[in-house]
TORPA-4810 file (N, C-alpha, C, O; in nm, 3 decimals):
<nodes>
NODE_1_1.500_1.222_0.618_1.356_1.231_0.599_1.308_1.358_0.669_1.354_1.392_0.778_M
NODE_2_1.216_1.428_0.605_1.166_1.552_0.662_1.085_1.526_0.789_1.036_1.415_0.811_S
NODE_3_1.074_1.629_0.870_0.996_1.618_0.993_0.849_1.589_0.963_0.784_1.514_1.035_Q
NODE_4_0.797_1.650_0.857_0.658_1.627_0.818_0.638_1.481_0.779_0.542_1.418_0.822_I
NODE_5_0.729_1.428_0.697_0.718_1.288_0.654_0.730_1.194_0.773_0.652_1.099_0.785_A
NODE_6_0.825_1.219_0.860_0.844_1.134_0.978_0.719_1.132_1.065_0.673_1.026_1.106_T
NODE_7_0.666_1.247_1.093_0.548_1.257_1.179_0.428_1.186_1.116_0.356_1.112_1.184_K
NODE_8_0.407_1.209_0.988_0.292_1.146_0.922_0.309_0.994_0.915_0.214_0.920_0.942_R
NODE_9_0.429_0.947_0.881_0.450_0.803_0.873_0.438_0.736_1.011_0.385_0.626_1.021_L
NODE_10_0.485_0.801_1.115_0.470_0.745_1.250_0.321_0.732_1.285_0.279_0.631_1.341_Q
NODE_11_0.244_0.834_1.252_0.099_0.831_1.280_0.031_0.721_1.199_-0.050_0.645_1.252_R
NODE_12_0.064_0.713_1.070_0.001_0.614_0.983_0.042_0.472_1.019_-0.040_0.380_1.012_E
NODE_13_0.167_0.452_1.058_0.213_0.320_1.099_0.141_0.277_1.226_0.098_0.162_1.237_L
NODE_14_0.129_0.367_1.321_0.058_0.336_1.445_-0.086_0.297_1.417_-0.137_0.201_1.475_S
NODE_15_-0.152_0.370_1.330_-0.292_0.341_1.296_-0.303_0.206_1.226_-0.395_0.129_1.254_E
NODE_16_-0.212_0.177_1.136_-0.213_0.049_1.064_-0.190_-0.067_1.160_-0.250_-0.174_1.143_L
NODE_17_-0.105_-0.049_1.260_-0.079_-0.154_1.358_-0.199_-0.175_1.450_-0.232_-0.289_1.484_Q
NODE_18_-0.265_-0.067_1.489_-0.378_-0.076_1.582_-0.507_-0.120_1.514_-0.582_-0.200_1.569_K
NODE_19_-0.534_-0.067_1.395_-0.660_-0.091_1.325_-0.637_-0.122_1.178_-0.668_-0.041_1.092_N
NODE_20_-0.582_-0.239_1.149_-0.557_-0.270_1.007_-0.688_-0.288_0.931_-0.784_-0.344_0.986_P
NODE_21_-0.695_-0.242_0.808_-0.814_-0.265_0.726_-0.835_-0.414_0.703_-0.742_-0.494_0.715_P
NODE_22_-0.958_-0.451_0.670_-0.990_-0.591_0.643_-0.901_-0.645_0.532_-0.876_-0.577_0.433_A
NODE_23_-0.852_-0.767_0.549_-0.772_-0.838_0.450_-0.637_-0.773_0.422_-0.574_-0.800_0.320_N
NODE_24_-0.592_-0.686_0.513_-0.462_-0.621_0.498_-0.384_-0.642_0.628_-0.436_-0.621_0.738_I
NODE_25_-0.258_-0.682_0.613_-0.175_-0.709_0.731_-0.036_-0.649_0.710_0.027_-0.668_0.606_R
NODE_26_0.009_-0.576_0.810_0.145_-0.524_0.808_0.239_-0.638_0.841_0.229_-0.699_0.947_L
NODE_27_0.330_-0.668_0.750_0.424_-0.779_0.767_0.553_-0.729_0.831_0.608_-0.792_0.921_V
NODE_28_0.601_-0.614_0.783_0.729_-0.563_0.831_0.734_-0.411_0.817_0.690_-0.355_0.717_E
NODE_29_0.787_-0.347_0.919_0.811_-0.202_0.915_0.930_-0.171_1.005_0.923_-0.083_1.091_A
NODE_30_1.039_-0.244_0.984_1.159_-0.224_1.065_1.219_-0.086_1.042_1.282_-0.029_1.131_D
NODE_31_1.199_-0.034_0.923_1.244_0.101_0.890_1.120_0.184_0.863_1.025_0.137_0.801_Q
NODE_32_1.119_0.306_0.911_1.001_0.391_0.894_0.972_0.417_0.747_0.857_0.436_0.709_L
NODE_33_1.075_0.419_0.664_1.053_0.452_0.523_1.034_0.330_0.432_1.026_0.346_0.310_N
NODE_34_1.026_0.209_0.488_1.008_0.088_0.407_0.919_-0.010_0.481_0.954_-0.061_0.587_K
NODE_35_0.802_-0.036_0.422_0.706_-0.129_0.483_0.675_-0.240_0.385_0.682_-0.221_0.263_W
NODE_36_0.640_-0.356_0.439_0.587_-0.465_0.358_0.448_-0.497_0.413_0.429_-0.519_0.532_I
NODE_37_0.352_-0.500_0.320_0.212_-0.519_0.355_0.158_-0.636_0.275_0.191_-0.652_0.157_V
NODE_38_0.075_-0.717_0.339_0.011_-0.829_0.269_-0.135_-0.798_0.244_-0.207_-0.757_0.335_E
NODE_39_-0.178_-0.817_0.120_-0.319_-0.809_0.082_-0.368_-0.951_0.060_-0.299_-1.032_-0.002_F
NODE_40_-0.488_-0.983_0.109_-0.550_-1.111_0.084_-0.680_-1.086_0.009_-0.763_-1.006_0.051_T
NODE_41_-0.697_-1.154_-0.103_-0.818_-1.138_-0.184_-0.941_-1.188_-0.111_-0.942_-1.298_-0.055_G
NODE_42_-1.046_-1.108_-0.111_-1.171_-1.142_-0.044_-1.249_-1.246_-0.123_-1.240_-1.252_-0.245_A
NODE_43_-1.326_-1.326_-0.052_-1.414_-1.423_-0.117_-1.507_-1.349_-0.213_-1.557_-1.241_-0.181_E
NODE_44_-1.528_-1.407_-0.329_-1.616_-1.349_-0.428_-1.548_-1.247_-0.518_-1.609_-1.200_-0.614_G
NODE_45_-1.424_-1.213_-0.489_-1.352_-1.118_-0.574_-1.269_-1.194_-0.677_-1.251_-1.315_-0.666_S
NODE_46_-1.220_-1.123_-0.775_-1.135_-1.182_-0.878_-1.010_-1.246_-0.817_-0.954_-1.341_-0.873_L
NODE_47_-0.966_-1.193_-0.703_-0.843_-1.238_-0.639_-0.869_-1.320_-0.512_-0.783_-1.328_-0.425_Y
NODE_48_-0.987_-1.381_-0.501_-1.025_-1.457_-0.382_-0.919_-1.560_-0.345_-0.874_-1.638_-0.428_A
NODE_49_-0.880_-1.557_-0.217_-0.784_-1.653_-0.166_-0.639_-1.628_-0.202_-0.551_-1.698_-0.153_G
NODE_50_-0.612_-1.530_-0.287_-0.474_-1.502_-0.324_-0.410_-1.408_-0.223_-0.477_-1.326_-0.159_E
NODE_51_-0.278_-1.421_-0.209_-0.202_-1.336_-0.117_-0.098_-1.259_-0.197_-0.026_-1.316_-0.279_H
NODE_52_-0.093_-1.130_-0.172_0.002_-1.044_-0.241_0.085_-0.968_-0.138_0.030_-0.913_-0.043_F
NODE_53_0.215_-0.966_-0.158_0.302_-0.884_-0.073_0.341_-0.759_-0.151_0.384_-0.767_-0.266_L
NODE_54_0.325_-0.645_-0.088_0.365_-0.519_-0.148_0.468_-0.451_-0.061_0.459_-0.451_0.062_L
NODE_55_0.566_-0.394_-0.126_0.668_-0.316_-0.056_0.642_-0.169_-0.084_0.629_-0.127_-0.200_Q
NODE_56_0.635_-0.091_0.021_0.620_0.054_0.011_0.751_0.117_0.053_0.799_0.092_0.164_F
NODE_57_0.809_0.199_-0.034_0.928_0.277_-0.001_0.887_0.424_-0.004_0.851_0.477_-0.109_K
NODE_58_0.893_0.488_0.112_0.848_0.625_0.124_0.964_0.722_0.103_1.069_0.707_0.165_F
NODE_59_0.946_0.821_0.016_1.052_0.919_-0.008_1.063_1.019_0.108_0.973_1.028_0.192_P
NODE_60_1.172_1.090_0.110_1.195_1.185_0.220_1.095_1.300_0.220_1.077_1.365_0.323_S
NODE_61_1.032_1.326_0.107_0.933_1.434_0.103_0.789_1.383_0.098_0.699_1.454_0.051_D
NODE_62_0.767_1.261_0.145_0.631_1.207_0.157_0.550_1.300_0.249_0.605_1.346_0.349_Y
NODE_63_0.426_1.329_0.222_0.336_1.282_0.118_0.336_1.367_-0.009_0.255_1.343_-0.098_P
NODE_64_0.423_1.464_-0.019_0.430_1.545_-0.141_0.463_1.454_-0.260_0.402_1.465_-0.367_I
NODE_65_0.558_1.365_-0.240_0.592_1.267_-0.342_0.540_1.131_-0.298_0.550_1.095_-0.180_D
NODE_66_0.484_1.055_-0.391_0.423_0.925_-0.360_0.530_0.820_-0.331_0.643_0.830_-0.378_S
NODE_67_0.493_0.719_-0.253_0.587_0.609_-0.230_0.603_0.522_-0.354_0.516_0.521_-0.442_P
NODE_68_0.712_0.451_-0.359_0.730_0.349_-0.462_0.659_0.225_-0.409_0.684_0.182_-0.297_E
NODE_69_0.570_0.168_-0.491_0.493_0.051_-0.450_0.526_-0.063_-0.546_0.511_-0.050_-0.667_V
NODE_70_0.572_-0.175_-0.488_0.614_-0.289_-0.569_0.549_-0.416_-0.516_0.557_-0.446_-0.397_I
NODE_71_0.486_-0.492_-0.605_0.441_-0.627_-0.571_0.564_-0.716_-0.569_0.643_-0.715_-0.663_F
NODE_72_0.580_-0.791_-0.463_0.696_-0.878_-0.450_0.666_-1.015_-0.508_0.554_-1.066_-0.498_L
NODE_73_0.768_-1.074_-0.570_0.754_-1.208_-0.628_0.729_-1.308_-0.517_0.773_-1.286_-0.405_K
NODE_74_0.661_-1.417_-0.544_0.629_-1.471_-0.675_0.492_-1.430_-0.727_0.462_-1.455_-0.844_P
NODE_75_0.407_-1.368_-0.646_0.269_-1.344_-0.687_0.249_-1.198_-0.730_0.212_-1.113_-0.649_N
NODE_76_0.274_-1.172_-0.857_0.252_-1.039_-0.914_0.128_-1.049_-1.002_0.126_-1.126_-1.098_I
NODE_77_0.024_-0.971_-0.971_-0.099_-0.983_-1.050_-0.084_-0.925_-1.191_-0.003_-0.835_-1.215_P
NODE_78_-0.163_-0.978_-1.282_-0.172_-0.921_-1.415_-0.279_-0.814_-1.406_-0.396_-0.842_-1.380_V
NODE_79_-0.238_-0.690_-1.427_-0.329_-0.577_-1.411_-0.274_-0.458_-1.490_-0.152_-0.442_-1.497_H
NODE_80_-0.361_-0.376_-1.548_-0.312_-0.262_-1.627_-0.226_-0.163_-1.550_-0.146_-0.092_-1.612_P
NODE_81_-0.240_-0.155_-1.419_-0.163_-0.059_-1.341_-0.042_-0.121_-1.271_0.024_-0.057_-1.189_H
NODE_82_-0.013_-0.248_-1.305_0.101_-0.317_-1.246_0.192_-0.364_-1.359_0.149_-0.438_-1.448_V
NODE_83_0.317_-0.321_-1.355_0.414_-0.362_-1.455_0.459_-0.505_-1.428_0.443_-0.555_-1.316_Y
NODE_84_0.515_-0.570_-1.528_0.555_-0.711_-1.513_0.663_-0.730_-1.408_0.679_-0.841_-1.356_T
NODE_85_0.739_-0.624_-1.374_0.841_-0.636_-1.270_0.784_-0.611_-1.130_0.858_-0.610_-1.032_N
NODE_86_0.652_-0.592_-1.121_0.586_-0.574_-0.992_0.563_-0.430_-0.953_0.488_-0.403_-0.859_G
NODE_87_0.625_-0.336_-1.023_0.605_-0.195_-0.990_0.461_-0.156_-1.022_0.405_-0.196_-1.124_H
NODE_88_0.405_-0.077_-0.934_0.266_-0.034_-0.950_0.264_0.115_-0.980_0.337_0.193_-0.919_M
NODE_89_0.179_0.152_-1.074_0.163_0.294_-1.103_0.088_0.359_-0.988_-0.024_0.318_-0.955_Y
NODE_90_0.146_0.460_-0.927_0.083_0.534_-0.819_0.089_0.682_-0.858_0.197_0.738_-0.875_V
NODE_91_-0.028_0.743_-0.871_-0.029_0.883_-0.911_0.027_0.970_-0.799_0.011_0.939_-0.680_S
NODE_92_0.091_1.076_-0.837_0.155_1.165_-0.741_0.057_1.220_-0.639_0.091_1.232_-0.521_R
NODE_93_-0.063_1.253_-0.680_-0.161_1.313_-0.591_-0.233_1.215_-0.500_-0.306_1.257_-0.411_G
NODE_94_-0.214_1.085_-0.521_-0.288_0.985_-0.446_-0.267_0.997_-0.295_-0.359_0.971_-0.218_M
NODE_95_-0.149_1.036_-0.252_-0.119_1.042_-0.110_-0.120_1.186_-0.056_-0.096_1.207_0.063_F
NODE_96_-0.146_1.283_-0.141_-0.149_1.421_-0.096_-0.274_1.456_-0.016_-0.273_1.550_0.063_L
NODE_97_-0.379_1.381_-0.037_-0.505_1.412_0.031_-0.489_1.392_0.182_-0.386_1.343_0.229_S
NODE_98_-0.588_1.430_0.253_-0.585_1.416_0.398_-0.616_1.272_0.441_-0.615_1.242_0.561_R
NODE_99_-0.642_1.185_0.346_-0.668_1.046_0.381_-0.541_0.985_0.439_-0.430_1.018_0.398_Q
NODE_100_-0.559_0.895_0.533_-0.441_0.828_0.586_-0.410_0.704_0.502_-0.489_0.665_0.416_D
NODE_101_-0.297_0.646_0.527_-0.251_0.533_0.446_-0.345_0.413_0.458_-0.362_0.341_0.361_L
NODE_102_-0.405_0.390_0.574_-0.497_0.277_0.590_-0.613_0.287_0.492_-0.654_0.187_0.433_S
NODE_103_-0.667_0.407_0.475_-0.776_0.425_0.379_-0.727_0.405_0.237_-0.797_0.349_0.153_R
NODE_104_-0.606_0.451_0.210_-0.550_0.433_0.076_-0.525_0.285_0.049_-0.548_0.238_-0.063_M
NODE_105_-0.477_0.210_0.149_-0.454_0.067_0.131_-0.586_-0.004_0.103_-0.592_-0.093_0.018_L
NODE_106_-0.691_0.034_0.174_-0.822_-0.026_0.151_-0.867_0.001_0.009_-0.917_-0.089_-0.058_T
NODE_107_-0.849_0.123_-0.038_-0.890_0.158_-0.173_-0.808_0.083_-0.279_-0.859_0.052_-0.386_A
NODE_108_-0.680_0.055_-0.248_-0.593_-0.013_-0.342_-0.609_-0.165_-0.338_-0.567_-0.235_-0.430_M
NODE_109_-0.669_-0.216_-0.232_-0.674_-0.361_-0.213_-0.768_-0.427_-0.312_-0.850_-0.360_-0.374_S
NODE_110_-0.756_-0.559_-0.327_-0.844_-0.633_-0.416_-0.989_-0.625_-0.373_-1.078_-0.662_-0.450_P
NODE_111_-1.015_-0.579_-0.252_-1.150_-0.580_-0.198_-1.207_-0.441_-0.181_-1.323_-0.427_-0.141_N
NODE_112_-1.130_-0.339_-0.211_-1.169_-0.203_-0.178_-1.266_-0.138_-0.273_-1.319_-0.031_-0.243_G
NODE_113_-1.291_-0.200_-0.388_-1.385_-0.143_-0.480_-1.336_-0.016_-0.549_-1.416_0.062_-0.599_G
NODE_114_-1.207_0.004_-0.552_-1.153_0.124_-0.615_-1.154_0.108_-0.766_-1.179_-0.001_-0.818_S
NODE_115_-1.128_0.216_-0.835_-1.116_0.210_-0.980_-0.986_0.141_-1.020_-0.969_0.106_-1.136_R
NODE_116_-0.897_0.121_-0.926_-0.768_0.059_-0.955_-0.752_-0.065_-0.867_-0.666_-0.066_-0.780_V
NODE_117_-0.833_-0.169_-0.889_-0.817_-0.289_-0.806_-0.685_-0.357_-0.838_-0.642_-0.361_-0.953_P
NODE_118_-0.622_-0.409_-0.737_-0.496_-0.480_-0.757_-0.506_-0.622_-0.706_-0.410_-0.698_-0.715_V
</nodes>
């Protein structure tokens, strides 16, 4: 993994552990390049009360290349940006911005109000 990727992931992991976004919980990050995150649907949302586990696999050239994001079974949502095998479409530029991963997770969450709710 590149030094840039390592440094950014260490910073983002630390931030996620200290200040997790609402309804988002880090489940596992034993390896710096592979995290499991839980999203919980907010009350009043389409996904209220539902729990989703997502696996993030970060490439060695992160953030230039986006992570692989997969919804883990058994709860894979039906959504235009989520394939039936749980893989989620993530645009290459989504992680290139100066936003940190916590903000991106909030935007991707069922409660974040993004154009791509999951």
